[in-house]
C-alpha positions in Angstrom: 3.8 3.6 -11.8 3.9 7.5 -11.4 4.8 7.5 -7.0 3.1 11.4 -5.5 6.3 12.9 -3.9 4.7 14.4 -1.2 3.3 11.1 -0.3 5.4 8.1 -0.9 4.9 5.2 1.6 7.4 4.4 3.8 8.9 1.3 4.0 9.6 0.8 0.0 12.2 -1.8 -0.9 13.0 -4.3 -3.4 9.8 -6.7 -3.4 12.1 -9.6 -2.7 13.8 -8.2 0.8 10.3 -7.3 2.3 7.2 -10.0 3.9 4.6 -11.1 2.6 2.6 -9.1 5.0 4.7 -5.9 4.8 3.9 -6.6 0.3 0.4 -6.6 0.7 0.4 -3.6 3.2 2.9 -1.3 1.2 0.6 -2.6 -2.2 -2.6 -0.8 -0.7 -0.8 2.2 0.4 1.0 2.2 -3.0 -2.7 1.9 -4.7 -4.2 4.4 -2.4 -1.1 7.3 -3.2 0.0 6.8 -7.0 -0.8 6.3 -10.4 -0.4 2.7 -11.3 -1.0 0.8 -14.2 -1.0 -2.9 -14.3 -0.5 -5.0 -17.7 -0.1 -8.5 -18.6 2.0 -10.6 -21.8 -0.1 -13.6 -22.3 1.2 -17.0 -22.9 1.3 -16.6 -26.5 3.4 -13.6 -26.1 5.6 -15.0 -24.5 6.1 -18.4 -26.4 6.0 -16.2 -29.7 8.3 -13.3 -28.7 10.1 -14.5 -25.6 10.3 -13.9 -21.8 11.9 -10.7 -22.2 10.0 -8.6 -24.8 6.9 -10.2 -23.7 7.8 -8.4 -20.2 8.9 -5.5 -22.6 5.4 -5.5 -24.1 3.4 -5.8 -20.9 5.5 -2.8 -19.3 4.7 -0.9 -22.6 0.7 -1.3 -21.8 1.4 -0.5 -18.4 2.7 2.7 -19.1 0.3 3.4 -21.5 -2.6 2.5 -18.7 -1.0 5.1 -16.4 -2.8 8.4 -15.9 -1.3 11.2 -16.1 1.3 10.1 -18.5 4.7 10.0 -17.0 7.3 12.2 -18.8 10.5 10.1 -17.9 10.6 6.2 -16.9 13.1 4.9 -14.5 13.3 1.2 -15.7 14.3 -2.0 -13.9 17.7 -4.0 -15.9 19.7 -3.1 -18.8 17.4 -2.4 -21.2 14.5 0.1 -22.6 11.8 -1.6 -24.3 11.8 -1.7 -28.3 9.4 1.2 -29.1 9.1 2.8 -25.8 6.9 6.4 -26.8 8.5 8.0 -23.5 12.6 9.0 -22.5 13.8 6.7 -19.9 16.5 5.1 -17.7 17.5 1.6 -17.0 18.9 1.3 -14.1 20.7 -2.4 -13.3 19.1 -3.9 -9.9 16.7 -0.6 -9.8 14.2 -2.1 -7.1 16.7 -1.8 -4.7 18.0 1.6 -5.9 15.1 3.6 -6.9 11.7 3.9 -4.8 9.4 4.1 -7.9 10.8 0.5 -9.6 10.3 -0.8 -5.4 7.1 0.3 -5.6 6.4 -1.1 -9.2 8.5 -4.5 -8.1 6.1 -4.8 -5.0 2.7 -4.4 -6.7 4.0 -6.5 -9.9 5.0 -9.3 -6.7 1.7 -9.1 -5.5 -0.5 -9.0 -8.8 1.5 -12.5 -9.9 1.0 -14.2 -6.0 -2.8 -14.0 -6.2 -2.9 -14.9 -9.7 -0.9 -18.1 -8.8 -2.8 -18.9 -5.9 -6.2 -18.1 -8.4 -4.0 -20.7 -10.4 -3.8 -22.5 -8.1 -7.5 -23.5 -7.4 -8.5 -23.7 -10.7 -6.0 -26.5 -11.0 -5.2 -28.0 -8.0 -2.3 -30.1 -7.3 0.7 -27.6 -9.3 1.6 -25.8 -6.3 1.1 -22.7 -8.1 0.4 -20.9 -4.5 4.1 -21.6 -4.0 5.9 -20.8 -7.2 8.2 -18.4 -7.5 8.8 -18.4 -11.2 11.2 -21.5 -10.9 10.3 -25.0 -11.7 10.4 -26.8 -9.3 10.7 -31.1 -9.1 7.1 -31.0 -7.4 5.2 -28.8 -10.3 7.6 -30.9 -13.2 6.0 -34.3 -11.1 2.5 -32.4 -11.8 3.0 -31.7 -15.4 3.6 -34.7 -16.2 1.5 -36.7 -14.0 -1.4 -33.9 -14.5 -0.9 -32.7 -17.9 -0.3 -29.4 -19.4 -2.7 -26.7 -18.8 -3.4 -23.7 -21.1 -1.3 -21.8 -18.6 2.0 -23.2 -19.7 4.3 -22.0 -21.6 4.9 -24.0 -24.8 8.4 -23.2 -25.1 8.7 -24.1 -22.1 11.0 -27.1 -22.2 9.3 -29.5 -19.5 5.6 -28.7 -21.4 7.3 -29.0 -24.3 8.8 -32.5 -24.3 5.3 -33.6 -22.6 3.2 -32.4 -25.4 5.5 -33.1 -28.4 7.1 -36.4 -26.6 7.5 -39.2 -29.3 5.7 -36.8 -32.1 9.6 -36.4 -33.5 
């Protein structure tokens, strides 16, 4: 994400502090005024590497998609991704301390929420449209009754247990 310093949308904040309607409005304003790179990590990459490394892989892909390329990165958290081709600084709680990181968190949250709605439509019963990224009792129950989809991480313990129960 590269914001235009002369055209920063008003109201940027940590995406978790904003209402869905406000995030959606800011999402559109950000896309209209900033250079945005979007990338994902696959279920297989998460299972192979771990969720942190997979998120760093996706981050590097998003940086590579930026045009123009940034000359410095502000990264939410306490680590700069391994192999990062651009100088940067990690900022703990960056989504509440940096407008650029706030904007990136808004874009990521809106896109993720839209993906989850699509998954809910493709695979009803799992409650993905309301899933905030944490396992709920209803989601675990759906896994047990409906089974595992290709979108479930095999390294997620409840999924692993369902797939491999009795195979010890």
